[in-house]
Every structure is written in structure tokens, then in C-alpha cells.
Rosetta silent file (secondary structure, phi, psi, omega in degrees, C-alpha in Angstrom):
SEQUENCE: MVIHSPRHAAVALGNALWSEARIAAACGTSQSTIHRIKRGTQKTVSFEVGTALVFLAQQQGITVATTTLDVPLSLLPRSLAVSSHAAPNR
SCORE:     score description
SCORE:     0.000 S_00000001
   1 L     0.000  132.326  177.731  -23.416  -90.808   -9.809 S_00000001
   2 E   -95.499  127.501 -177.493  -19.935  -91.128  -11.313 S_00000001
   3 E   -90.682  129.291  179.336  -17.162  -89.857   -9.075 S_00000001
   4 L  -113.745   -9.683 -176.506  -14.363  -87.867  -10.747 S_00000001
   5 L  -158.233  164.438  174.659  -12.562  -86.471   -7.709 S_00000001
   6 H   -57.261  -35.549  178.276  -12.206  -86.762   -3.938 S_00000001
   7 H   -62.477  -46.313  178.033  -14.567  -83.784   -3.621 S_00000001
   8 H   -60.996  -38.078  178.584  -17.253  -85.570   -5.628 S_00000001
   9 H   -63.186  -45.000 -179.943  -16.701  -88.663   -3.464 S_00000001
  10 H   -63.040  -42.469  178.943  -17.148  -86.638   -0.258 S_00000001
  11 H   -65.151  -44.076 -179.854  -20.307  -84.978   -1.581 S_00000001
  12 H   -63.300  -39.704  177.126  -21.736  -88.317   -2.771 S_00000001
  13 H   -64.781  -39.140  175.141  -21.041  -89.911    0.606 S_00000001
  14 H   -62.097  -40.068  177.331  -22.805  -86.982    2.279 S_00000001
  15 H   -66.559  -24.303  177.216  -25.746  -87.503   -0.049 S_00000001
  16 L   -87.901   16.659  174.822  -25.732  -91.156    1.041 S_00000001
  17 L    71.678   24.838  171.041  -26.332  -89.849    4.594 S_00000001
  18 L   -85.200  130.974  176.196  -22.762  -90.248    5.832 S_00000001
  19 L   -74.271  157.925  176.711  -21.884  -87.498    8.310 S_00000001
  20 H   -60.105  -37.552  179.559  -18.693  -85.518    7.797 S_00000001
  21 H   -64.828  -40.883  179.415  -17.390  -86.969   11.077 S_00000001
  22 H   -67.065  -42.606  177.595  -18.051  -90.538    9.908 S_00000001
  23 H   -61.516  -46.248 -178.839  -16.365  -89.903    6.548 S_00000001
  24 H   -60.289  -44.954  179.822  -13.394  -88.318    8.313 S_00000001
  25 H   -61.352  -40.900 -179.267  -13.018  -91.228   10.735 S_00000001
  26 H   -69.907  -26.498 -176.376  -13.096  -93.732    7.871 S_00000001
  27 H  -101.238   -1.367  177.920  -10.518  -91.723    5.897 S_00000001
  28 L    72.359   36.752  179.089   -8.146  -90.928    8.742 S_00000001
  29 L  -139.195 -170.351 -178.156   -8.631  -87.164    8.710 S_00000001
  30 L   -97.712  158.950  176.835  -10.645  -84.494   10.515 S_00000001
  31 H   -61.416  -38.964 -178.302  -14.267  -83.491   10.091 S_00000001
  32 H   -65.462  -34.113  176.491  -13.164  -79.954    9.264 S_00000001
  33 H   -65.071  -44.742  178.578  -10.988  -81.244    6.399 S_00000001
  34 H   -61.540  -41.308  179.259  -13.934  -83.177    4.945 S_00000001
  35 H   -59.614  -46.622  179.796  -16.108  -80.060    5.291 S_00000001
  36 H   -65.424  -38.150  177.830  -13.570  -77.946    3.377 S_00000001
  37 H   -63.079  -47.362 -179.435  -13.193  -80.631    0.692 S_00000001
  38 H   -61.267  -39.775 -179.100  -16.982  -80.845    0.230 S_00000001
  39 H   -76.780  -17.558 -178.340  -17.337  -77.043   -0.015 S_00000001
  40 L    85.560    9.083  179.143  -14.446  -76.781   -2.435 S_00000001
  41 L   -83.309  -17.250  173.187  -12.512  -74.370   -0.236 S_00000001
  42 L  -103.471  105.101 -172.484   -9.663  -76.861    0.155 S_00000001
  43 L   -78.967  -28.083  179.374   -8.290  -77.161   -3.358 S_00000001
  44 L  -112.913  145.415 -179.893   -5.605  -79.756   -2.647 S_00000001
  45 L  -131.418  136.779  178.731   -6.094  -83.081   -0.925 S_00000001
  46 L   -61.241  154.292  178.904   -3.341  -85.418    0.220 S_00000001
  47 H   -55.948  -43.644 -176.841   -2.943  -88.602   -1.774 S_00000001
  48 H   -62.997  -45.657 -178.656   -3.908  -90.686    1.265 S_00000001
  49 H   -70.938  -43.447  179.030   -7.133  -88.789    1.989 S_00000001
  50 H   -60.608  -44.736  178.359   -8.125  -88.497   -1.675 S_00000001
  51 H   -63.813  -42.143  179.826   -7.552  -92.196   -2.253 S_00000001
  52 H   -62.983  -40.244  178.607   -9.439  -93.071    0.922 S_00000001
  53 H   -62.821  -46.679 -179.781  -12.430  -90.948   -0.140 S_00000001
  54 H   -65.738  -42.422  179.770  -12.632  -92.555   -3.576 S_00000001
  55 H   -63.014  -43.378  179.002  -12.117  -96.049   -2.118 S_00000001
  56 H   -62.171  -42.558  177.353  -14.810  -95.460    0.518 S_00000001
  57 H   -60.438  -43.373  177.968  -17.233  -94.272   -2.163 S_00000001
  58 H   -60.162  -43.217  179.352  -16.496  -97.423   -4.169 S_00000001
  59 H   -59.437  -29.310 -178.341  -17.153  -99.560   -1.082 S_00000001
  60 L   -89.828    6.957  177.596  -20.570  -97.907   -0.780 S_00000001
  61 L    83.624   13.711  177.793  -21.480  -98.769   -4.368 S_00000001
  62 L   -87.531  126.330 -176.616  -20.879  -95.277   -5.736 S_00000001
  63 E   -67.524  128.710 -179.438  -19.437  -95.497   -9.246 S_00000001
  64 E  -112.405  131.431 -175.970  -15.928  -94.095   -9.463 S_00000001
  65 L   -80.793   65.512  172.447  -14.529  -92.934  -12.816 S_00000001
  66 L  -137.723  153.449  178.536  -11.294  -94.912  -12.686 S_00000001
  67 L   -79.517  -29.656  178.879  -10.385  -98.099  -14.477 S_00000001
  68 L  -159.764  159.012  175.950   -8.787  -99.535  -11.354 S_00000001
  69 L  -121.092   77.623 -177.849   -7.745  -98.521   -7.883 S_00000001
  70 L   -86.174   78.321  179.711   -4.347 -100.148   -7.598 S_00000001
  71 L  -120.150  125.277  177.283   -3.367  -98.848   -4.208 S_00000001
  72 L   -59.524  140.210 -179.304   -1.425 -101.017   -1.781 S_00000001
  73 H   -58.392  -26.749 -179.672   -3.409 -101.598    1.398 S_00000001
  74 H   -65.250  -20.516  179.132   -0.437 -100.249    3.345 S_00000001
  75 H   -88.212  -13.962 -179.340   -1.158  -96.777    1.916 S_00000001
  76 L   -85.157  151.212  172.751   -4.801  -96.749    3.000 S_00000001
  77 L   -56.691  144.509 -176.418   -5.897  -95.638    6.462 S_00000001
  78 H   -52.747  -37.230 -178.331   -6.130  -98.656    8.742 S_00000001
  79 H   -61.825  -34.169  178.886   -9.927  -98.255    9.047 S_00000001
  80 H   -82.151  -39.931 -178.304  -10.342  -98.788    5.288 S_00000001
  81 H   -61.942  -38.174  179.393   -7.711 -101.479    4.901 S_00000001
  82 H   -74.076  -44.340 -175.166   -9.401 -103.569    7.578 S_00000001
  83 H   -72.672  -15.845 -177.994  -12.977 -102.937    6.448 S_00000001
  84 L   -67.271  -18.304 -179.721  -12.200 -103.775    2.828 S_00000001
  85 L   -99.528   -6.554 -178.110  -12.223 -107.461    3.784 S_00000001
  86 L   -88.337  158.244  176.233  -15.390 -107.319    5.864 S_00000001
  87 L   -68.240  142.544 -179.285  -18.884 -107.925    4.594 S_00000001
  88 L   -66.543  145.905  175.501  -20.687 -104.684    3.678 S_00000001
  89 L   -85.987  114.567  179.066  -23.177 -103.271    6.162 S_00000001
  90 L  -131.742    0.000    0.000  -26.527 -103.089    4.424 S_00000001
């Protein structure tokens, strides 16, 4: 699946059996925000959360429709910035 938006990333992560709470914790937001993003009822997403969702999807091997994700680690939630250097859990 090719990801084109934070919403697609959230849905794809859910399809990969990630709970909304787990996605939210990894992205530094609330479960209810992830739920609204997945349903499409929250039309705008902060840069930090949107970037974190796309980055998390990339970490899980989900193809993201961007040429690069040039985001300084300082802008990512700490949970993603730290885990980006760790070996993937498989």
C-alpha cells in the first residue's frame, strides 16, 4: 500500500494490527486524535503528528509516496526519534 497522507498512514498501521493507542503513543498524541484521523472526521493534522504517522508507517515497511522524509529528528516525537536508531521488532 502506498501512503499519500497521514490518514492513509494511520489506516495502514491499523491494518497492520497497531492499536490506535499504540499509534498515538508512538506519535505523541492521543488515541482519540488517531481515531478521528482514521475516520476522516479530523481534516487537519499538525505537522508533528502527520510527519510522525508517515515516518512510523515507513519504519513498519509501509511504502510512503514521498521522495524523501527530510525532517530533523528534533521535530519528531521523542519516541520516534529514539526508535529510529533501534533495530526493528520483527
